C-alpha atoms as a printed R data frame, in Angstrom:
    type eleno elety resid chain resno       x       y       z
1   ATOM     1    CA   MET     A     1  88.775 105.732 104.518
2   ATOM     2    CA   GLU     A     2  85.707 103.573 103.940
3   ATOM     3    CA   THR     A     3  83.587 102.249 106.821
4   ATOM     4    CA   GLU     A     4  84.521  98.637 106.055
5   ATOM     5    CA   GLN     A     5  88.238  99.509 106.145
6   ATOM     6    CA   LEU     A     6  87.781 101.345 109.451
7   ATOM     7    CA   LEU     A     7  86.015  98.370 111.036
8   ATOM     8    CA   GLY     A     8  88.796  96.084 109.821
9   ATOM     9    CA   ILE     A     9  91.437  98.251 111.511
10  ATOM    10    CA   ILE     A    10  89.437  98.299 114.759
11  ATOM    11    CA   ALA     A    11  89.043  94.515 114.664
12  ATOM    12    CA   ASN     A    12  92.823  94.059 114.346
13  ATOM    13    CA   SER     A    13  93.559  96.186 117.456
14  ATOM    14    CA   GLU     A    14  96.329  98.747 117.918
15  ATOM    15    CA   ASP     A    15  99.760  98.390 116.337
16  ATOM    16    CA   SER     A    16 102.661 100.592 115.248
17  ATOM    17    CA   LYS     A    17 100.517 102.267 112.580
18  ATOM    18    CA   HIS     A    18  97.195 102.588 114.434
19  ATOM    19    CA   GLN     A    19  96.415 104.238 117.773
20  ATOM    20    CA   PHE     A    20  92.973 104.227 119.472
21  ATOM    21    CA   LYS     A    21  91.685 107.035 121.701
22  ATOM    22    CA   ALA     A    22  88.216 106.993 123.279
23  ATOM    23    CA   ASN     A    23  88.277 110.787 123.511
24  ATOM    24    CA   ILE     A    24  90.839 113.566 123.778
25  ATOM    25    CA   THR     A    25  90.536 116.756 125.782
26  ATOM    26    CA   ARG     A    26  94.128 118.054 125.756
27  ATOM    27    CA   SER     A    27  96.115 119.201 122.725
28  ATOM    28    CA   GLU     A    28  99.373 118.295 124.498
29  ATOM    29    CA   SER     A    29  98.629 114.571 124.681
30  ATOM    30    CA   LEU     A    30  97.450 114.449 121.060
31  ATOM    31    CA   ALA     A    31 100.574 116.305 119.934
32  ATOM    32    CA   GLN     A    32 102.757 113.622 121.549
33  ATOM    33    CA   GLU     A    33 100.990 110.923 119.527
34  ATOM    34    CA   MET     A    34 101.439 112.909 116.307
35  ATOM    35    CA   VAL     A    35 105.104 113.548 117.114
36  ATOM    36    CA   ALA     A    36 105.647 109.790 117.522
37  ATOM    37    CA   PHE     A    37 104.012 109.008 114.169
38  ATOM    38    CA   SER     A    38 105.882 111.828 112.394
39  ATOM    39    CA   ASN     A    39 109.218 110.549 113.716
40  ATOM    40    CA   SER     A    40 108.389 106.959 112.744
41  ATOM    41    CA   GLN     A    41 106.623 105.719 109.623
42  ATOM    42    CA   GLY     A    42 103.398 107.671 109.958
43  ATOM    43    CA   GLY     A    43 100.074 106.265 111.061
44  ATOM    44    CA   VAL     A    44  96.447 106.801 111.967
45  ATOM    45    CA   ILE     A    45  94.859 107.927 115.236
46  ATOM    46    CA   LEU     A    46  91.246 106.795 115.694
47  ATOM    47    CA   ILE     A    47  89.434 109.104 118.114
48  ATOM    48    CA   GLY     A    48  86.212 107.598 119.380
49  ATOM    49    CA   VAL     A    49  87.528 104.038 119.777
50  ATOM    50    CA   THR     A    50  88.540 102.547 123.143
51  ATOM    51    CA   ASP     A    51  91.667 100.443 123.706
52  ATOM    52    CA   ASP     A    52  89.415  97.366 123.629
53  ATOM    53    CA   GLY     A    53  88.034  98.298 120.197
54  ATOM    54    CA   ASP     A    54  84.626  99.513 121.389
55  ATOM    55    CA   ILE     A    55  83.019 102.559 119.784
56  ATOM    56    CA   ALA     A    56  82.914 105.358 122.368
57  ATOM    57    CA   GLY     A    57  79.947 107.139 120.775
58  ATOM    58    CA   LEU     A    58  81.165 110.616 119.831
59  ATOM    59    CA   THR     A    59  78.592 113.198 118.720
60  ATOM    60    CA   PRO     A    60  78.732 115.802 115.906
61  ATOM    61    CA   GLU     A    61  79.409 118.406 118.611
62  ATOM    62    CA   ASP     A    62  82.430 116.388 119.744
63  ATOM    63    CA   MET     A    63  83.731 116.387 116.174
64  ATOM    64    CA   GLY     A    64  83.771 120.167 115.943
65  ATOM    65    CA   ARG     A    65  85.728 120.418 119.186
66  ATOM    66    CA   LEU     A    66  88.137 117.648 118.172
67  ATOM    67    CA   ASN     A    67  88.882 119.155 114.759
68  ATOM    68    CA   GLN     A    68  89.928 122.376 116.475
69  ATOM    69    CA   LEU     A    69  91.972 120.422 119.006
70  ATOM    70    CA   VAL     A    70  93.773 118.507 116.208
71  ATOM    71    CA   SER     A    71  94.585 121.781 114.468
72  ATOM    72    CA   ASN     A    72  95.944 123.310 117.682
73  ATOM    73    CA   ALA     A    73  98.033 120.228 118.471
74  ATOM    74    CA   ALA     A    74  99.575 120.126 114.991
75  ATOM    75    CA   THR     A    75 100.454 123.829 114.810
76  ATOM    76    CA   ASP     A    76 100.896 125.138 118.358
77  ATOM    77    CA   HIS     A    77 102.200 122.056 120.194
78  ATOM    78    CA   MET     A    78 104.636 120.576 117.652
79  ATOM    79    CA   ARG     A    79 108.025 121.670 116.358
80  ATOM    80    CA   PRO     A    80 107.993 121.850 113.374
81  ATOM    81    CA   PRO     A    81 104.234 122.018 112.697
82  ATOM    82    CA   ILE     A    82 102.557 119.375 110.547
83  ATOM    83    CA   SER     A    83  99.362 119.131 108.496
84  ATOM    84    CA   PRO     A    84  97.374 116.030 109.501
85  ATOM    85    CA   PHE     A    85  94.326 114.930 107.496
86  ATOM    86    CA   THR     A    86  91.063 114.324 109.381
87  ATOM    87    CA   GLN     A    87  87.957 112.401 108.371
88  ATOM    88    CA   ASN     A    88  84.694 111.948 110.302
89  ATOM    89    CA   ILE     A    89  82.970 108.582 109.897
90  ATOM    90    CA   SER     A    90  79.501 107.756 111.245
91  ATOM    91    CA   LEU     A    91  78.929 104.296 112.715
92  ATOM    92    CA   PRO     A    92  75.762 102.903 114.331
93  ATOM    93    CA   ASP     A    93  77.240 103.370 117.832
94  ATOM    94    CA   GLY     A    94  78.571 106.883 117.250
95  ATOM    95    CA   MET     A    95  81.113 108.825 115.236
96  ATOM    96    CA   VAL     A    96  84.842 108.184 114.827
97  ATOM    97    CA   MET     A    97  87.447 110.719 113.751
98  ATOM    98    CA   VAL     A    98  90.308 109.366 111.649
99  ATOM    99    CA   VAL     A    99  93.468 111.482 111.999
100 ATOM   100    CA   SER     A   100  96.096 110.534 109.394
101 ATOM   101    CA   VAL     A   101  99.690 111.578 110.096
102 ATOM   102    CA   ASP     A   102 102.366 111.138 107.431
103 ATOM   103    CA   GLU     A   103 105.965 110.219 108.163
104 ATOM   104    CA   GLY     A   104 107.761 113.537 108.526
105 ATOM   105    CA   ILE     A   105 110.464 114.879 106.239
106 ATOM   106    CA   SER     A   106 111.908 117.263 108.869
107 ATOM   107    CA   LYS     A   107 112.826 114.878 111.683
108 ATOM   108    CA   PRO     A   108 113.168 115.027 114.599
109 ATOM   109    CA   TYR     A   109 109.714 116.348 115.524
110 ATOM   110    CA   MET     A   110 109.186 117.532 119.092
111 ATOM   111    CA   ASP     A   111 106.336 118.580 121.314
112 ATOM   112    CA   LYS     A   112 106.254 122.120 122.691
113 ATOM   113    CA   ASN     A   113 108.463 121.019 125.603
114 ATOM   114    CA   LEU     A   114 111.094 119.843 123.061
115 ATOM   115    CA   HIS     A   115 110.523 116.171 123.920
116 ATOM   116    CA   VAL     A   116 111.010 113.698 121.076
117 ATOM   117    CA   TYR     A   117 108.789 110.605 120.786
118 ATOM   118    CA   ILE     A   118 108.825 107.615 118.448
119 ATOM   119    CA   LYS     A   119 106.561 104.604 118.082
120 ATOM   120    CA   SER     A   120 107.522 101.471 119.985
121 ATOM   121    CA   GLY     A   121 105.088  98.757 119.012
122 ATOM   122    CA   ALA     A   122 101.580 100.019 119.665
123 ATOM   123    CA   ASP     A   123 102.874 102.517 122.228
124 ATOM   124    CA   LYS     A   124 105.184 105.522 122.022
125 ATOM   125    CA   ARG     A   125 108.372 106.213 123.923
126 ATOM   126    CA   LYS     A   126 110.443 109.275 124.637
127 ATOM   127    CA   VAL     A   127 113.845 109.382 122.941
128 ATOM   128    CA   ASN     A   128 116.604 110.129 125.445
129 ATOM   129    CA   ALA     A   129 119.632 108.317 124.044
130 ATOM   130    CA   ARG     A   130 122.151 110.697 122.492
131 ATOM   131    CA   GLU     A   131 122.998 108.355 119.610
132 ATOM   132    CA   GLU     A   132 119.349 107.933 118.681
133 ATOM   133    CA   LEU     A   133 118.750 111.684 118.648
134 ATOM   134    CA   LEU     A   134 121.869 112.240 116.568
135 ATOM   135    CA   ARG     A   135 120.670 109.700 114.004
136 ATOM   136    CA   MET     A   136 117.409 111.602 113.696
137 ATOM   137    CA   PHE     A   137 119.296 114.861 113.146
138 ATOM   138    CA   GLN     A   138 121.370 112.982 110.580
139 ATOM   139    CA   GLN     A   139 118.227 111.950 108.690
140 ATOM   140    CA   ALA     A   140 117.251 115.614 108.546
141 ATOM   141    CA   ALA     A   141 120.738 116.466 107.188
142 ATOM   142    CA   LEU     A   142 121.302 118.747 110.197
143 ATOM   143    CA   VAL     A   143 124.405 116.881 111.318
144 ATOM   144    CA   HIS     A   144 126.633 114.121 109.935
145 ATOM   145    CA   ALA     A   145 128.486 111.612 112.056
146 ATOM   146    CA   ASP     A   146 131.732 111.920 110.119
147 ATOM   147    CA   GLU     A   147 132.082 115.600 111.101
148 ATOM   148    CA   ILE     A   148 131.733 114.998 114.868
149 ATOM   149    CA   PRO     A   149 134.955 115.953 116.773
150 ATOM   150    CA   VAL     A   150 136.796 113.073 118.427
151 ATOM   151    CA   ASN     A   151 137.339 113.809 122.114
152 ATOM   152    CA   GLY     A   152 140.968 113.854 123.153
153 ATOM   153    CA   SER     A   153 142.281 113.888 119.591
154 ATOM   154    CA   SER     A   154 144.737 116.386 118.121
155 ATOM   155    CA   VAL     A   155 146.971 116.914 115.113
156 ATOM   156    CA   THR     A   156 149.619 114.799 116.877
157 ATOM   157    CA   ASP     A   157 147.449 111.729 116.230
158 ATOM   158    CA   LEU     A   158 148.150 111.998 112.502
159 ATOM   159    CA   ASP     A   159 150.253 109.561 110.547
160 ATOM   160    CA   GLN     A   160 152.178 112.602 109.363
161 ATOM   161    CA   GLU     A   161 154.117 110.855 106.600
162 ATOM   162    CA   PHE     A   162 150.909 109.382 105.157
163 ATOM   163    CA   PHE     A   163 149.064 112.715 105.364
164 ATOM   164    CA   ASP     A   164 151.965 114.721 103.903
165 ATOM   165    CA   GLU     A   165 152.235 112.321 100.943
166 ATOM   166    CA   PHE     A   166 148.487 112.516 100.377
167 ATOM   167    CA   PHE     A   167 148.560 116.327 100.483
168 ATOM   168    CA   GLU     A   168 151.392 116.590  98.002
169 ATOM   169    CA   ARG     A   169 149.835 114.036  95.666
170 ATOM   170    CA   GLU     A   170 146.451 115.772  95.809
171 ATOM   171    CA   PHE     A   171 147.524 119.419  95.625
172 ATOM   172    CA   GLY     A   172 150.877 119.240  93.862
173 ATOM   173    CA   GLU     A   173 152.713 121.080  96.648
174 ATOM   174    CA   SER     A   174 154.467 119.905  99.769
175 ATOM   175    CA   LEU     A   175 153.160 120.797 103.194
176 ATOM   176    CA   GLU     A   176 156.392 122.667 103.912
177 ATOM   177    CA   GLU     A   177 155.543 125.085 101.098
178 ATOM   178    CA   GLN     A   178 152.371 126.223 102.858
179 ATOM   179    CA   ASP     A   179 152.372 129.341 105.010
180 ATOM   180    CA   ILE     A   180 149.712 128.034 107.410
181 ATOM   181    CA   SER     A   181 149.899 125.361 110.094
182 ATOM   182    CA   ARG     A   182 149.057 121.709 109.615
183 ATOM   183    CA   SER     A   183 146.202 122.211 112.096
184 ATOM   184    CA   GLN     A   184 144.696 124.989 109.955
185 ATOM   185    CA   ILE     A   185 145.118 122.915 106.814
186 ATOM   186    CA   LEU     A   186 143.173 120.087 108.446
187 ATOM   187    CA   GLU     A   187 140.366 122.498 109.332
188 ATOM   188    CA   ASN     A   188 140.338 123.862 105.786
189 ATOM   189    CA   MET     A   189 139.991 120.281 104.520
190 ATOM   190    CA   ASN     A   190 137.015 119.632 106.905
191 ATOM   191    CA   LEU     A   191 139.048 117.063 108.819
192 ATOM   192    CA   ALA     A   192 139.370 118.916 112.128
193 ATOM   193    CA   LYS     A   193 137.915 121.738 114.175
194 ATOM   194    CA   GLU     A   194 139.430 123.752 117.019
195 ATOM   195    CA   GLY     A   195 142.436 121.476 117.202
196 ATOM   196    CA   LYS     A   196 140.469 118.200 117.320
197 ATOM   197    CA   LEU     A   197 140.272 115.702 114.487
198 ATOM   198    CA   ASN     A   198 136.743 114.801 113.486
199 ATOM   199    CA   ILE     A   199 135.727 111.202 112.814
200 ATOM   200    CA   SER     A   200 136.677 111.553 109.137
201 ATOM   201    CA   GLY     A   201 140.102 112.980 109.948
202 ATOM   202    CA   ALA     A   202 140.792 110.285 112.526
203 ATOM   203    CA   LEU     A   203 139.661 107.376 110.356
204 ATOM   204    CA   LEU     A   204 141.412 108.607 107.220
205 ATOM   205    CA   PHE     A   205 144.721 109.906 108.551
206 ATOM   206    CA   SER     A   206 145.276 108.987 112.211
207 ATOM   207    CA   SER     A   207 148.089 106.526 112.974
208 ATOM   208    CA   ARG     A   208 145.889 104.494 115.327
209 ATOM   209    CA   PRO     A   209 142.292 105.760 115.136
210 ATOM   210    CA   GLN     A   210 140.887 102.906 117.231
211 ATOM   211    CA   ILE     A   211 142.654 104.228 120.341
212 ATOM   212    CA   ARG     A   212 139.960 106.906 120.482
213 ATOM   213    CA   LEU     A   213 137.344 105.137 118.342
214 ATOM   214    CA   PRO     A   214 137.620 101.539 119.579
215 ATOM   215    CA   VAL     A   215 134.338 100.223 118.153
216 ATOM   216    CA   PHE     A   216 135.023 101.354 114.590
217 ATOM   217    CA   ILE     A   217 136.839  98.190 113.549
218 ATOM   218    CA   VAL     A   218 135.981  95.248 111.334
219 ATOM   219    CA   LYS     A   219 135.400  91.855 112.936
220 ATOM   220    CA   ALA     A   220 136.193  89.205 110.350
221 ATOM   221    CA   VAL     A   221 135.596  85.491 110.893
222 ATOM   222    CA   ALA     A   222 135.759  82.506 108.535
223 ATOM   223    CA   PHE     A   223 133.721  79.432 109.524
224 ATOM   224    CA   PRO     A   224 134.050  75.880 108.178
225 ATOM   225    CA   GLY     A   225 130.306  75.402 107.729
226 ATOM   226    CA   VAL     A   226 127.215  77.434 106.984
227 ATOM   227    CA   ASP     A   227 126.428  78.613 110.534
228 ATOM   228    CA   ILE     A   228 128.082  80.853 113.108
229 ATOM   229    CA   GLU     A   229 130.012  78.761 115.622
230 ATOM   230    CA   ASP     A   230 131.515  80.021 118.871
231 ATOM   231    CA   GLU     A   231 134.361  77.529 119.140
232 ATOM   232    CA   HIS     A   232 135.055  76.301 115.615
233 ATOM   233    CA   TYR     A   233 136.358  78.711 112.998
234 ATOM   234    CA   ILE     A   234 139.051  78.748 110.341
235 ATOM   235    CA   ASP     A   235 140.269  82.307 110.839
236 ATOM   236    CA   SER     A   236 139.338  85.288 112.998
237 ATOM   237    CA   GLN     A   237 140.684  88.842 113.049
238 ATOM   238    CA   ASP     A   238 139.813  92.190 114.592
239 ATOM   239    CA   ILE     A   239 140.945  94.525 111.838
240 ATOM   240    CA   ASN     A   240 141.879  98.107 112.697
241 ATOM   241    CA   GLY     A   241 144.012 100.997 111.477
242 ATOM   242    CA   LYS     A   242 143.446 103.807 108.989
243 ATOM   243    CA   LEU     A   243 140.550 103.305 106.617
244 ATOM   244    CA   SER     A   244 142.891 102.534 103.711
245 ATOM   245    CA   ASP     A   245 144.680  99.901 105.798
246 ATOM   246    CA   VAL     A   246 141.415  98.399 107.031
247 ATOM   247    CA   PHE     A   247 140.159  98.122 103.461
248 ATOM   248    CA   GLN     A   248 143.276  96.248 102.305
249 ATOM   249    CA   LYS     A   249 143.307  93.942 105.341
250 ATOM   250    CA   VAL     A   250 139.613  93.052 104.992
251 ATOM   251    CA   LEU     A   251 140.013  92.421 101.273
252 ATOM   252    CA   GLY     A   252 143.019  90.229 101.991
253 ATOM   253    CA   PHE     A   253 141.116  88.312 104.685
254 ATOM   254    CA   VAL     A   254 138.252  87.490 102.308
255 ATOM   255    CA   LEU     A   255 140.490  86.554  99.374
256 ATOM   256    CA   THR     A   256 142.590  84.306 101.639
257 ATOM   257    CA   ASN     A   257 139.530  82.449 102.909
258 ATOM   258    CA   ILE     A   258 137.799  81.695  99.602
259 ATOM   259    CA   ARG     A   259 138.779  79.334  96.811
260 ATOM   260    CA   HIS     A   260 140.918  80.304  93.832
261 ATOM   261    CA   VAL     A   261 140.276  78.741  90.455
262 ATOM   262    CA   GLN     A   262 142.805  77.825  87.769
263 ATOM   263    CA   LYS     A   263 141.561  79.098  84.433
264 ATOM   264    CA   ASP     A   264 144.020  79.853  81.669
265 ATOM   265    CA   GLN     A   265 146.918  80.363  84.083
266 ATOM   266    CA   SER     A   266 149.854  78.042  84.438
267 ATOM   267    CA   PHE     A   267 149.811  75.271  87.013
268 ATOM   268    CA   ASN     A   268 151.996  77.228  89.441
269 ATOM   269    CA   SER     A   269 149.920  80.426  89.347
270 ATOM   270    CA   VAL     A   270 147.753  81.486  92.291
271 ATOM   271    CA   GLY     A   271 144.573  81.365  90.225
272 ATOM   272    CA   GLU     A   272 141.623  83.730  90.208
273 ATOM   273    CA   PRO     A   273 139.208  84.069  93.141
274 ATOM   274    CA   GLU     A   274 135.951  82.139  92.770
275 ATOM   275    CA   ILE     A   275 134.106  85.471  93.009
276 ATOM   276    CA   PRO     A   276 135.543  88.477  91.121
277 ATOM   277    CA   ARG     A   277 137.783  90.653  93.278
278 ATOM   278    CA   ILE     A   278 135.940  93.814  92.215
279 ATOM   279    CA   VAL     A   279 132.784  92.568  93.994
280 ATOM   280    CA   PHE     A   280 134.562  92.592  97.345
281 ATOM   281    CA   GLU     A   281 136.292  95.893  96.594
282 ATOM   282    CA   GLU     A   282 132.969  97.592  95.962
283 ATOM   283    CA   LEU     A   283 131.043  96.068  98.868
284 ATOM   284    CA   ILE     A   284 133.815  96.461 101.456
285 ATOM   285    CA   ALA     A   285 134.361 100.105 100.465
286 ATOM   286    CA   ASN     A   286 130.606 100.655 100.595
287 ATOM   287    CA   ALA     A   287 130.435  99.215 104.132
288 ATOM   288    CA   LEU     A   288 133.304 101.372 105.398
289 ATOM   289    CA   ILE     A   289 132.218 104.647 103.793
290 ATOM   290    CA   HIS     A   290 128.439 104.447 104.165
291 ATOM   291    CA   ARG     A   291 128.051 102.733 107.535
292 ATOM   292    CA   ASP     A   292 126.293 104.682 110.293
293 ATOM   293    CA   TYR     A   293 129.014 106.088 112.543
294 ATOM   294    CA   PHE     A   294 126.409 107.100 115.109
295 ATOM   295    CA   VAL     A   295 126.040 103.368 115.853
296 ATOM   296    CA   SER     A   296 128.696 102.079 118.244
297 ATOM   297    CA   ALA     A   297 129.290  98.736 116.554
298 ATOM   298    CA   PRO     A   298 131.853  97.184 114.199
299 ATOM   299    CA   VAL     A   299 131.399  96.161 110.593
300 ATOM   300    CA   LYS     A   300 131.253  92.351 110.403
301 ATOM   301    CA   VAL     A   301 132.628  90.209 107.580
302 ATOM   302    CA   LEU     A   302 131.661  86.547 107.865
303 ATOM   303    CA   VAL     A   303 132.904  83.891 105.468
304 ATOM   304    CA   PHE     A   304 130.830  80.677 105.374
305 ATOM   305    CA   ALA     A   305 131.112  77.583 103.208
306 ATOM   306    CA   ASP     A   306 128.241  78.755 100.997
307 ATOM   307    CA   ARG     A   307 128.328  82.567 101.267
308 ATOM   308    CA   ILE     A   308 130.109  85.696 102.454
309 ATOM   309    CA   GLU     A   309 128.195  88.226 104.566
310 ATOM   310    CA   ILE     A   310 129.203  91.877 104.974
311 ATOM   311    CA   ILE     A   311 127.138  93.490 107.746
312 ATOM   312    CA   SER     A   312 127.262  97.244 108.094
313 ATOM   313    CA   PRO     A   313 125.812  99.155 111.091
314 ATOM   314    CA   GLY     A   314 122.872 101.315 110.071
315 ATOM   315    CA   HIS     A   315 119.980 100.569 107.735
316 ATOM   316    CA   LEU     A   316 119.604 102.419 104.428
317 ATOM   317    CA   PRO     A   317 119.201 106.143 105.135
318 ATOM   318    CA   ASN     A   318 115.983 108.080 104.669
319 ATOM   319    CA   ASN     A   319 113.737 106.674 101.937
320 ATOM   320    CA   LEU     A   320 116.332 104.605 100.092
321 ATOM   321    CA   THR     A   321 115.302 101.042  99.289
322 ATOM   322    CA   ILE     A   322 117.168  98.018  97.982
323 ATOM   323    CA   GLU     A   323 115.486  98.537  94.616
324 ATOM   324    CA   ASN     A   324 116.766 102.140  94.596
325 ATOM   325    CA   ILE     A   325 120.378 101.240  95.258
326 ATOM   326    CA   LYS     A   326 120.354  98.494  92.644
327 ATOM   327    CA   MET     A   327 119.396 101.199  90.149
328 ATOM   328    CA   GLY     A   328 122.295 103.387  91.273
329 ATOM   329    CA   ASN     A   329 120.437 105.764  93.592
330 ATOM   330    CA   SER     A   330 122.358 106.962  96.634
331 ATOM   331    CA   ASN     A   331 121.988 109.128  99.713
332 ATOM   332    CA   ILE     A   332 125.310 110.188 101.190
333 ATOM   333    CA   ARG     A   333 125.347 109.550 104.919
334 ATOM   334    CA   ASN     A   334 128.983 110.584 105.471
335 ATOM   335    CA   PRO     A   335 129.767 113.336 102.945
336 ATOM   336    CA   ILE     A   336 133.330 114.075 104.129
337 ATOM   337    CA   LEU     A   337 134.362 110.417 104.013
338 ATOM   338    CA   ALA     A   338 132.648 110.011 100.648
339 ATOM   339    CA   SER     A   339 134.549 112.988  99.219
340 ATOM   340    CA   PHE     A   340 137.950 111.581 100.280
341 ATOM   341    CA   ALA     A   341 137.253 107.906  99.536
342 ATOM   342    CA   PRO     A   342 137.952 108.025  95.750
343 ATOM   343    CA   LYS     A   343 141.401 109.432  96.558
344 ATOM   344    CA   ILE     A   344 142.483 106.635  98.907
345 ATOM   345    CA   LEU     A   345 140.333 103.600  97.986
346 ATOM   346    CA   PRO     A   346 139.142 101.914  94.791
347 ATOM   347    CA   TYR     A   347 135.855 103.758  95.322
348 ATOM   348    CA   ARG     A   348 134.063 105.769  92.658
349 ATOM   349    CA   GLY     A   349 130.965 107.007  94.468
350 ATOM   350    CA   LEU     A   350 127.951 108.279  92.531
351 ATOM   351    CA   GLY     A   351 125.917 105.264  93.639
352 ATOM   352    CA   SER     A   352 127.697 103.043  91.114
353 ATOM   353    CA   GLY     A   353 129.301 100.528  93.491
354 ATOM   354    CA   ILE     A   354 126.295  98.257  94.042
355 ATOM   355    CA   LYS     A   355 125.478  98.277  90.317
356 ATOM   356    CA   ARG     A   356 129.076  97.403  89.454
357 ATOM   357    CA   ALA     A   357 129.169  94.542  91.966
358 ATOM   358    CA   ILE     A   358 125.934  93.049  90.618
359 ATOM   359    CA   LYS     A   359 127.078  93.449  87.014
360 ATOM   360    CA   ASN     A   360 130.229  91.463  87.732
361 ATOM   361    CA   TYR     A   361 128.498  88.870  89.927
362 ATOM   362    CA   PRO     A   362 124.670  88.782  90.011
363 ATOM   363    CA   HIS     A   363 124.436  86.279  92.881
364 ATOM   364    CA   ILE     A   364 124.227  88.895  95.636
365 ATOM   365    CA   GLU     A   365 121.357  89.449  98.051
366 ATOM   366    CA   PHE     A   366 120.815  92.619 100.078
367 ATOM   367    CA   ILE     A   367 118.869  92.866 103.331
368 ATOM   368    CA   ASP     A   368 117.895  96.226 104.832
369 ATOM   369    CA   ASN     A   369 117.193  95.342 108.468
370 ATOM   370    CA   ARG     A   370 115.454  98.440 109.849
371 ATOM   371    CA   ASP     A   371 114.505  96.799 113.153
372 ATOM   372    CA   GLY     A   372 118.078  95.635 113.743
373 ATOM   373    CA   ASN     A   373 119.524  98.855 112.252
374 ATOM   374    CA   ALA     A   374 121.914  97.076 109.898
375 ATOM   375    CA   PHE     A   375 122.493  96.539 106.183
376 ATOM   376    CA   LYS     A   376 123.669  93.140 104.986
377 ATOM   377    CA   SER     A   377 125.224  92.058 101.687
378 ATOM   378    CA   ILE     A   378 125.183  88.299 101.086
379 ATOM   379    CA   ILE     A   379 127.464  87.033  98.310
380 ATOM   380    CA   LYS     A   380 126.657  83.429  97.411
381 ATOM   381    CA   ARG     A   381 129.657  81.193  96.834
382 ATOM   382    CA   PRO     A   382 129.728  78.814  93.859
383 ATOM   383    CA   THR     A   383 129.589  75.088  94.557
384 ATOM   384    CA   LYS     A   384 131.715  73.107  92.108
385 ATOM   385    CA   GLY     A   385 131.908  76.154  89.891
386 ATOM   386    CA   VAL     A   386 128.146  76.807  89.886
387 ATOM   387    CA   VAL     A   387 126.125  79.139  92.117
388 ATOM   388    CA   GLU     A   388 123.058  77.347  93.384
């Protein structure tokens, strides 16, 4: 870092990427700051700068002590250890140490007391919420939401006819021909454990999964205009059931609430939807399969006069970007659901859904809202046959 760049950072005060410390005497406190940066998007700690942006006036002797303290904090007071980069910069009023901490690839990082911190604005905060911790373990691929057991569930929750038909179709044998119990078969298929259905098993094969998972529904609303209105809407449904049923109901809701266009069909035909059906198939399946099931919130499908919005809980996982997914890159958040989806939905996986939707209808915008922890697909509706 050049002196001019350092002075510019100091002039702009602290923020989520920059933390000022006049001096540090304890490895424990420094480790907490590095934990917060490692669990967030990385950042820089300036030692030798007060909260007000004044230069504290560190000496070369201070720098030797601080370098050792940084090393101790990063290796002995963090789990897992990290390798920060330090740089000593001389200014007229004294020296400043720049400690650069990268965003970690082994989240969640903890201090030696197993406390987890993240950045919250210019400050840090301790993570205590179970869902937030689970999402961090999910990012590290240590746990996936779709494999979490559903409390109170059992094999009796199954839509047994639906599951038996699926089993026979998939494996070419009836369930009655097996010499093990239905409960053991579910465990072997990664759909249950110790007699409880996991989230995948419940969503895929339970008769009424929302009895035990009430927030995992789809809220669908069609509005007459271009804004959300509390009192005026054309249609509104809370859509629940097995994932295959939810998919069909959501698709039907959207197709019912958009225009259909007569092309080469006869006068009495229904006509084709103004936006190709495959676009909704791909984006609805994507929202149901890849949403973050650690977030207790429904998927939302909003139909406006000029657009359709599909809002899925959870931003893009790990380092995925909108540019990545447009190119077909993927990062499977719910591997069990993703493995079953091609067998029950018009879903192909392999990161091809977004590409296929755009190919069939380019007028789609994607928003990865990391602050709001949501991913939004916006499909623009044509006006008089033309998308503006």
